[in-house]
C-alpha positions in Angstrom: -13.8 1.2 6.8 -11.5 3.3 5.0 -13.2 6.4 6.8 -13.0 5.0 10.2 -9.5 4.1 10.7 -8.1 6.7 8.4 -5.7 5.3 6.1 -2.1 7.1 6.0 -0.3 5.6 2.9 3.4 5.4 2.4 5.1 7.6 -1.0 8.3 8.0 -2.2 10.0 11.0 -1.0 10.4 12.5 -5.1 6.3 12.7 -4.4 6.6 15.3 -1.6 8.6 17.8 -4.2 5.7 17.5 -6.8 4.5 21.5 -6.9 0.9 21.4 -5.3 0.5 17.8 -5.5 3.2 17.2 -3.1 1.8 19.9 -0.3 -1.5 18.1 -0.6 -0.4 14.8 0.6 1.2 16.4 3.4 -1.5 17.4 4.8 -3.1 13.9 4.0 -1.0 12.9 6.5 1.3 10.4 3.7 4.5 9.4 5.0 7.6 9.4 3.2 9.8 7.0 2.3 13.3 7.4 1.2 14.1 4.3 -1.2 17.6 4.8 -1.4 18.8 5.4 2.1 17.5 1.8 3.8 18.6 4.3 7.6 16.5 6.2 6.4 13.5 3.6 5.3 13.4 2.0 8.4 12.5 5.5 10.5 9.6 5.1 8.4 8.9 2.0 9.1 9.2 2.5 12.7 6.8 5.3 12.3 4.7 3.4 11.0 4.4 1.0 12.8 4.1 3.4 15.7 1.3 4.2 14.4 -0.5 1.2 14.2 0.2 -0.1 17.5 -1.4 3.1 19.1 -4.3 2.5 17.3 -4.1 6.1 15.4 -5.2 5.2 12.0 -3.9 2.7 9.3 -1.3 2.6 6.8 -1.9 1.6 3.3 1.3 0.6 1.0 1.6 -0.3 -2.5 4.6 -3.1 -2.2 5.4 -2.5 -5.4 6.7 0.5 -4.5 5.1 2.3 -7.6 1.9 2.4 -10.3 2.2 -0.4 -13.0 1.4 1.1 -16.1 0.8 -2.8 -17.3 -1.6 -4.0 -14.7 0.3 -6.3 -14.0 2.3 -6.6 -10.4 6.0 -5.7 -10.3 8.3 -7.1 -8.2 7.1 -6.4 -4.2 9.4 -4.7 -1.7 9.3 -6.9 1.3 10.6 -4.4 3.8 7.2 -3.2 4.2 5.8 -6.1 5.5 7.7 -5.0 8.3 5.8 -2.7 9.7 2.9 -5.0 10.4 4.9 -7.6 12.4 6.4 -4.7 14.0 3.1 -3.6 15.1 1.7 -7.2 15.7 -1.5 -6.4 13.4 -3.2 -8.5 10.8 -3.1 -7.4 7.0 -6.1 -6.5 4.7 -4.9 -7.5 1.0 -6.7 -5.8 -1.7 -6.4 -5.6 -5.1 -7.5 -2.4 -7.0 -8.2 -2.0 -10.7 -8.9 0.9 -13.4 -7.0 3.5 -12.0 -4.9 3.3 -15.2 -7.9 4.9 -17.1 -8.8 7.5 -15.0 -6.7 10.3 -16.3 -7.9 9.3 -20.0 -11.4 9.7 -18.9 -10.9 13.4 -16.6 -13.0 15.3 -16.4 -15.7 14.4 -18.8 -15.6 10.9 -18.2 -16.7 8.8 -15.5 -13.8 5.9 -14.7 -14.9 2.5 -13.3 -12.5 1.6 -10.1 -12.9 -1.4 -7.9 -11.1 -2.3 -4.9 -11.4 -5.7 -3.7 -10.7 -6.6 -0.7 -8.9 -10.1 -1.1 -8.4 -11.8 2.3 -7.5 -10.7 6.0 -4.1 -12.4 7.6 -4.4 -12.6 10.8 -1.8 -11.3 13.1 -0.8 -14.1 14.9 0.2 -15.5 11.0 2.0 -12.1 10.2 4.6 -12.7 13.0 5.2 -15.7 12.7 7.1 -15.7 9.1 9.3 -13.9 7.0 9.0 -10.9 5.6 9.5 -12.7 2.3 7.4 -15.3 2.6 5.1 -13.2 3.6 5.3 -10.8 0.4 5.1 -14.1 -1.6 1.7 -15.0 0.0 0.3 -11.6 -0.4 1.5 -11.7 -4.1 -0.1 -15.3 -4.7 -3.3 -14.0 -3.5 -3.3 -10.6 -5.4 -2.9 -12.3 -8.4 -5.2 -14.8 -8.0 -7.4 -12.3 -7.5 -6.4 -10.1 -10.6 -6.8 -13.2 -12.6 -10.0 -14.2 -11.4 -11.7 -10.7 -11.4 -10.5 -8.9 -14.5 -11.9 -5.5 -15.3 -13.9 -6.0 -18.9 
């Protein structure tokens, strides 16, 4: 599913300035978002929703805006849910577990990482509710999945 839909990720601007890594993520079609300037952030949201509207790919977003080092969900940035609302598309809620172990294991040991598709929220429902309520719903689904399916 990911190969067919060419996911583009949204990442904070400072990641694009990291030597070597910044060039890689630009080539992988990442989009930068200015978290300090709401007007500039809106431009990224518009660009991402147009990509979806034109069926040119899919958008992957970490609604927390950063990684959790403690393996718990952090507060969500509700604005990212506007992307799906503006584009009129469903949201595929997923959880990812195990990535926090990769840096300790690489390059000598493999790391078990699980990506779980929790639920697909249909486009009509996405459009029908406020972004804050949508964020709360997604968060609840993710928390439940992470609790029920903890990696050993």
